[in-house]
C-alpha positions in Angstrom: -27.8 4.4 -28.1 -30.4 6.2 -25.9 -32.1 2.9 -25.0 -28.7 1.4 -24.2 -27.8 4.3 -22.0 -31.1 4.1 -20.1 -30.5 0.4 -19.6 -27.1 1.2 -18.2 -28.6 3.7 -15.7 -31.3 1.3 -14.5 -28.8 -1.6 -14.0 -26.4 0.7 -12.2 -29.1 2.1 -9.9 -30.1 -1.5 -8.9 -26.4 -2.4 -8.2 -25.8 0.8 -6.1 -28.6 0.0 -3.7 -26.6 -3.0 -2.4 -23.2 -1.2 -2.0 -21.8 1.4 0.3 -23.5 4.7 -0.4 -20.3 6.9 -0.6 -18.4 4.4 -2.8 -21.5 3.9 -5.0 -21.8 7.7 -5.6 -18.2 7.9 -6.7 -18.5 4.8 -8.9 -21.6 6.1 -10.5 -20.0 9.5 -11.2 -17.0 7.7 -12.7 -19.3 6.0 -15.2 -21.3 9.2 -16.0 -20.2 11.3 -19.0 -23.5 13.0 -19.3 -23.7 16.4 -17.6 -26.7 18.7 -17.7 -24.5 21.8 -17.6 -21.6 21.2 -20.0 -20.1 18.5 -22.3 -16.5 17.6 -22.0 -15.7 19.3 -25.3 -17.5 22.3 -23.9 -15.2 22.4 -20.9 -12.2 22.7 -23.2 -13.8 25.7 -24.9 -14.7 27.2 -21.5 -11.1 26.9 -20.3 -10.0 28.8 -23.5 -12.5 31.5 -22.7 -11.2 31.8 -19.2 -7.7 32.2 -20.6 -8.9 34.9 -23.0 -10.7 36.8 -20.3 -7.9 37.1 -17.7 -4.9 39.3 -17.9 -1.7 37.5 -17.0 1.8 38.8 -16.8 4.7 36.7 -15.4 8.3 37.8 -15.7 11.6 36.5 -14.3 13.4 39.0 -12.0 16.5 39.3 -9.9 16.4 38.2 -6.3 17.0 41.8 -5.3 13.8 42.8 -6.9 11.7 40.4 -4.8 9.1 42.3 -2.7 8.6 40.9 0.9 11.0 38.0 0.0 14.7 38.1 0.6 17.9 36.2 1.5 18.7 36.5 5.2 21.9 38.4 6.0 24.1 35.3 5.9 22.6 33.8 2.7 21.2 30.9 4.8 17.8 30.9 3.1 15.2 32.8 1.1 12.1 33.6 3.1 9.1 35.8 3.3 9.3 38.8 5.7 6.2 37.6 7.6 7.8 34.2 8.3 4.8 32.6 6.5 4.4 30.7 3.2 7.6 28.8 2.6 11.4 29.1 2.6 14.1 28.0 0.2 16.7 26.1 2.4 19.9 24.2 1.7 19.8 20.5 2.4 22.6 18.0 3.0 21.6 14.4 2.3 23.3 11.1 3.4 21.9 7.7 2.4 22.8 4.2 1.5 20.3 4.3 -1.3 21.5 4.2 -4.9 24.8 5.0 -6.4 25.3 8.5 -4.8 25.5 8.3 -1.0 25.6 12.1 -0.3 24.7 15.3 -2.0 23.6 18.9 -1.3 20.7 20.7 -2.9 18.2 23.6 -2.3 14.7 22.5 -1.2 11.3 24.0 -0.5 10.5 24.0 3.2 6.8 24.5 3.7 5.8 22.9 7.0 2.2 24.2 6.7 -0.6 21.8 5.8 -2.8 23.3 3.1 -6.3 22.5 1.8 -6.9 20.7 -1.5 -10.6 20.2 -1.5 -13.7 19.5 -3.6 -17.3 20.5 -3.0 -19.6 17.8 -4.5 -23.3 17.8 -5.0 -25.8 15.4 -6.7 -27.6 16.5 -9.8 -30.0 14.1 -11.5 -28.8 11.4 -9.1 -25.1 11.8 -10.2 -22.4 13.3 -8.0 -20.7 16.3 -9.6 -17.5 18.0 -8.5 -17.0 21.8 -8.4 -13.8 22.7 -10.2 -12.1 26.0 -10.5 -10.4 27.5 -13.6 -7.3 28.7 -11.8 -4.1 30.4 -13.0 -0.9 29.6 -11.2 2.3 31.5 -12.1 4.1 28.4 -13.1 1.4 26.9 -15.3 2.5 26.2 -18.9 -0.9 27.2 -20.3 -2.0 29.5 -17.5 -5.5 28.2 -16.8 -5.9 24.7 -15.5 -8.7 22.9 -13.7 -8.0 22.9 -9.9 -10.0 21.7 -6.9 -12.8 23.9 -5.5 -10.3 25.0 -2.8 -6.6 25.0 -3.3 -4.9 27.0 -0.5 -1.9 26.9 1.8 -2.5 27.8 5.5 -0.9 31.2 4.8 -3.4 31.8 2.0 -6.5 30.9 3.9 -5.4 32.7 7.0 -4.8 35.7 4.6 -1.2 36.3 5.5 -1.0 37.9 2.0 -3.6 40.6 3.1 -5.7 39.6 0.2 -9.2 38.2 -0.2 -10.3 34.9 1.4 -10.3 31.9 -1.0 -13.7 31.2 -2.5 -15.8 28.6 -0.8 -13.4 28.3 2.2 -16.3 28.5 4.7 -17.8 25.2 3.3 -14.6 23.3 4.4 -14.0 25.2 7.7 -17.6 24.4 8.7 -18.0 20.9 7.2 -19.8 18.5 9.5 -18.4 14.9 9.8 -21.3 13.4 7.9 -20.5 15.7 4.9 -16.9 14.5 4.5 -16.6 11.8 1.9 -12.7 11.7 1.9 -10.2 13.2 4.2 -6.5 12.3 3.9 -3.0 13.8 4.4 -0.9 13.2 1.3 2.7 13.9 0.5 4.0 16.3 -2.1 7.1 16.0 -4.4 9.7 14.3 -2.3 12.7 15.6 -4.3 11.6 19.2 -4.1 9.7 19.6 -0.8 10.9 18.8 2.7 8.3 16.5 4.3 5.4 18.5 2.8 1.9 17.3 3.1 -1.6 18.6 2.2 -5.0 17.8 3.4 -6.9 16.1 0.5 -10.6 16.5 1.3 -14.0 16.0 -0.5 -17.2 17.2 1.0 -20.8 16.8 -0.2 -23.5 19.5 0.2 -27.2 19.4 -0.2 -28.0 23.1 -0.3 -27.8 25.3 -3.3 -24.4 26.9 -3.9 -23.8 30.1 -5.7 -21.7 29.3 -8.8 -18.9 31.8 -9.2 -17.7 33.0 -12.6 -14.6 30.7 -12.9 -16.1 27.6 -11.4 -17.8 24.6 -13.1 -19.6 21.4 -12.2 -18.2 18.2 -13.7 -18.7 14.5 -13.2 -15.8 12.2 -12.2 -15.9 10.6 -15.7 -15.4 14.0 -17.3 -12.5 14.9 -15.1 -10.8 11.7 -15.9 -11.4 12.2 -19.6 -9.9 15.7 -19.4 -6.8 14.1 -18.0 -6.1 12.5 -21.3 -5.3 16.1 -22.7 -2.0 17.8 -22.0 -1.9 20.2 -19.1 -5.6 20.8 -18.5 -6.1 19.2 -15.1 -3.7 20.4 -12.5 -1.6 18.3 -10.0 -3.8 19.2 -7.1 -7.0 17.9 -8.7 -5.2 14.7 -9.7 -3.9 14.0 -6.2 -7.4 14.4 -4.6 -9.1 12.3 -7.3 -6.5 9.5 -6.9 -7.7 8.9 -3.3 -11.3 8.3 -4.1 -12.5 4.9 -2.8 -14.6 2.7 -5.0 -15.0 -0.3 -2.6 -14.2 -4.0 -2.8 -16.5 -6.5 -4.4 -16.8 -10.2 -5.4 -16.1 -11.3 -9.0 -19.8 -11.9 -9.5 -20.6 -8.3 -8.5 -17.9 -7.0 -10.8 -19.3 -9.0 -13.7 -22.5 -7.1 -13.2 -20.6 -3.8 -13.7 -19.1 -5.0 -16.9 -22.5 -6.1 -18.2 -24.0 -2.6 -18.2 -24.2 -1.9 -21.9 -23.1 -3.0 -25.3 -20.3 -0.4 -25.4 -18.4 -1.9 -22.4 -16.4 -4.8 -23.7 -15.7 -7.3 -20.8 -12.2 -8.0 -22.3 -11.4 -4.3 -22.8 -8.6 -2.5 -20.9 -11.2 -0.4 -19.1 -13.0 -3.5 -17.9 -9.7 -4.9 -16.6 -9.0 -1.7 -14.8 -12.4 -1.9 -13.2 -11.8 -5.4 -12.0 -8.3 -4.6 -10.7 -9.7 -1.6 -8.8 -12.7 -3.3 -7.3 -11.4 -6.8 -6.5 -9.0 -8.1 -3.8 -9.0 -11.6 -5.3 -6.3 -13.2 -7.5 -3.5 -10.7 -6.4 0.0 -12.3 -6.7 1.0 -10.6 -3.4 -1.1 -10.4 -0.3 -1.6 -7.2 1.6 0.6 -8.5 4.4 3.4 -9.4 2.0 3.4 -5.9 0.6 3.5 -4.4 4.1 6.5 -6.7 4.7 8.1 -5.5 1.5 7.9 -1.8 2.3 8.8 -2.3 6.0 12.1 -4.2 5.0 13.0 -1.3 2.7 12.3 1.3 5.3 14.4 -0.6 7.9 17.3 -1.3 5.5 17.7 2.1 3.8 18.8 5.1 5.7 18.0 8.7 5.1 19.7 11.5 7.0 18.9 15.1 6.0 20.3 18.2 7.6 19.3 21.8 6.7 22.3 23.9 5.9 22.8 27.5 4.7 22.3 28.0 1.0 25.8 29.5 0.7 27.2 26.2 1.9 25.4 24.0 -0.6 28.1 22.2 -2.6 28.1 22.2 -6.4 25.5 24.9 -6.5 26.1 28.6 -7.1 24.2 31.7 -6.1 24.1 34.6 -8.6 22.0 37.8 -8.9 19.0 36.0 -10.4 19.4 32.2 -10.1 20.6 29.4 -7.8 21.7 26.6 -10.1 23.8 23.4 -10.2 27.4 23.6 -11.4 26.5 21.3 -14.4 23.2 23.1 -15.1 21.3 19.9 -14.2 18.3 19.1 -12.0 16.5 22.5 -11.4 17.1 26.1 -10.6 15.7 28.5 -8.0 14.5 31.7 -9.7 12.5 34.8 -8.8 9.3 35.9 -10.7 7.0 38.9 -10.8 3.4 37.9 -11.2 0.2 39.8 -12.2 -3.0 37.8 -12.5 -6.4 39.5 -12.7 -8.7 37.1 -10.9 -6.6 36.0 -7.9 -7.1 36.9 -4.2 -4.0 39.1 -4.6 -3.6 40.6 -8.1 0.2 41.0 -8.1 3.1 39.7 -6.1 6.7 38.4 -6.4 8.0 35.0 -5.2 10.8 32.5 -5.6 10.1 29.4 -7.8 11.7 26.1 -8.8 12.4 25.9 -12.6 13.3 22.4 -14.0 16.2 21.8 -16.2 14.1 19.5 -18.4 10.8 17.7 -18.5 10.5 14.4 -16.6 9.0 11.0 -17.3 6.6 9.0 -15.1 5.4 5.7 -16.3 3.5 2.6 -15.0 3.9 -0.8 -16.6 0.9 -3.0 -16.0 0.5 -6.7 -16.9 -2.3 -9.2 -16.6 -1.3 -12.0 -14.1 -3.7 -14.7 -12.9 -6.4 -13.0 -14.9 -5.9 -9.7 -12.9 -4.3 -6.5 -14.0 -1.2 -5.8 -11.9 1.0 -2.7 -11.8 4.8 -2.8 -11.3 5.4 -0.4 -8.4 8.8 0.6 -7.1 9.8 1.5 -3.6 11.6 4.8 -4.0 13.6 6.9 -1.6 13.6 10.7 -2.0 15.3 13.2 0.3 12.1 15.0 1.3 10.0 11.9 2.0 8.1 12.0 5.3 9.0 8.3 6.0 12.0 7.4 3.9 10.3 5.2 1.3 7.2 5.7 -0.8 5.7 3.7 -3.6 6.4 5.3 -7.0 5.6 4.5 -10.7 7.6 1.8 -12.5 9.7 4.6 -14.1 10.2 8.0 -12.5 12.9 10.3 -13.9 12.5 13.9 -12.7 15.9 15.1 -11.9 18.1 14.1 -14.9 17.8 14.0 -18.6 16.1 10.7 -19.2 16.7 10.8 -22.9 20.5 10.7 -22.3 20.5 8.4 -19.3 22.1 5.0 -19.3 19.0 2.9 -19.7 20.7 0.0 -17.8 20.9 2.1 -14.7 17.2 2.8 -14.6 15.0 -0.3 -14.8 12.4 -0.4 -17.6 13.4 3.0 -19.0 14.6 1.6 -22.3 11.4 -0.5 -22.5 9.1 2.4 -21.9 10.9 4.7 -24.3 10.9 2.1 -27.2 7.6 0.2 -26.5 5.3 -0.7 -29.4 2.8 2.1 -29.7 0.0 -0.4 -29.6 0.8 -1.2 -26.0 0.6 2.5 -24.9 -2.7 3.2 -23.1 -2.1 6.8 -22.6 0.9 9.2 -23.2 0.6 12.9 -22.5 2.1 15.7 -20.6 0.9 16.8 -17.1 2.1 19.8 -15.2 3.6 19.9 -11.7 2.0 22.2 -9.1 2.2 25.7 -10.7 2.3 27.6 -7.4 5.9 26.5 -6.7 7.2 25.0 -10.0 7.8 27.2 -13.1 6.6 25.6 -16.3 7.4 22.1 -15.2 5.7 19.2 -16.9 6.3 15.5 -16.9 5.5 12.9 -19.6 2.9 10.6 -18.1 2.6 7.1 -19.6 0.7 3.9 -19.0 2.0 0.8 -20.8 0.1 -2.5 -21.0 2.8 -5.2 -21.2 2.7 -8.8 -22.3 5.1 -11.7 -22.0 8.1 -9.5 -22.8 8.0 -8.2 -19.2 8.8 -11.0 -16.7 6.7 -11.5 -13.5 10.1 -11.5 -11.7 10.9 -8.0 -10.7 14.1 -6.2 -9.4 14.6 -6.1 -5.7 12.8 -2.8 -5.0 9.8 -3.5 -7.3 6.6 -5.4 -6.5 3.4 -6.2 -8.4 0.2 -4.7 -6.9 -3.4 -4.5 -8.1 -5.2 -1.2 -8.2 -7.3 -2.3 -5.3 -4.2 -2.8 -3.2 -2.7 0.5 -4.3 -5.9 2.3 -3.5 -5.8 0.8 0.0 -2.3 2.2 0.6 -3.4 5.6 -0.7 -6.0 5.6 2.1 -3.3 5.1 4.8 -1.3 8.3 3.7 2.4 8.7 2.8 2.7 5.4 1.1 1.9 6.3 -2.6 3.9 9.2 -3.9 2.4 12.1 -5.9 3.7 11.0 -9.2 2.1 7.6 -8.9 -1.2 9.2 -7.6 -1.2 11.5 -10.6 -0.9 8.7 -13.1 -3.5 6.5 -11.3 -6.1 9.4 -11.2 -6.3 9.3 -15.0 -7.5 5.6 -15.2 -11.0 5.3 -16.5 -13.5 2.4 -16.2 -15.0 3.0 -19.6 -14.5 5.1 -22.7 -16.8 8.0 -23.4 -20.1 7.1 -25.0 -21.3 10.7 -25.3 -21.5 12.2 -28.8 -19.8 15.5 -28.2 
């Protein structure tokens, strides 16, 4: 095993000499499970220790008990007294998309662009990412692995009068040559109104002081940890999803798959690698995909208007909750929070609480010898530009178990698929700073002949390389799709942990 591993490193080093430096660093880290600081299993124990060592108290409260937050005098919105952070507004939606052409709902309005950022550094020739064990008030299991920096503009400008976020200065002072990735990416379009965050990765050469609740991990380790329920938070997953790995010829990709006895060239991981790195054999050209999404953006209309919360139809406001008349979708609640290791130790805030867990699933299929993913064009009321690409199945706002499967393409197939076709199936949390104990079932299904190459009108086959290209252009791939794609690995762990 040791000789095989050394052989792998030598071959990889030779290959990386001939490819783009940044993409090569990411790719090498994605193949590297070995970490001089901690094993993947050790990370899980470390997270448990972090949970045991921090005092956390989170209670639901009445809106009248909110401190620094309140309804305005006409019940138009809930906002912070400083005018910072975010507001809970009412929204009236009109569209020609789907079976319901108009509806009202509450929505989070947070026009600030925040930081979601990683510091990276090479150790033993392998790029490592600095992650934080961070507690958010809405996290199901409290501590989750977050990016080095996860902060709204109100946070990093210290509108809360608390401490400055750790390592903020590295991002504020980053030089252009240090920046490996820099993108504006959308948030949940059904819950946020045109919200975007800056997803950024920087690389440093100098020594950095490792703070108590931070840890260095390789990209392969991060991806492996995503196979566990609710360990890697949404913000980490969205940044990881944007990492570029480059485009190569089939001959070059064959070299990657010939790096050791443990990487089977016909394995799913090898097919993922080929789909990610190659632009050849795609059933749809890049131009045809652009045409597909442009047609949908031109045909479908989305008119959104902010309205007072008191005027939102089919929703009621009580002393401690804003909820739908049929108890569906989600609620707006208030919470009191006390967390020992945050910039501010205690505060209150409004949050969104889901009515049920959701389901996000990609169906993939090998076509022309290349792994393709069934991607849907999806309209959501908070989208920045009407349509974004979403997973094959995305059910967040209704009870998918009781849904009419014929009204949601591929839902019945995903829920009843042969277990042998499931690549991964786990639960992942939504962003815990705004969503209270919300998790979605994340699935990837490898389909065969039972799924036709002919797709419904708003679906299209795309390779991973094509999807990755659209992520780079911002506001094309939604956060649910990015979260799923971030978990894809190029090879299984070879480390005996």
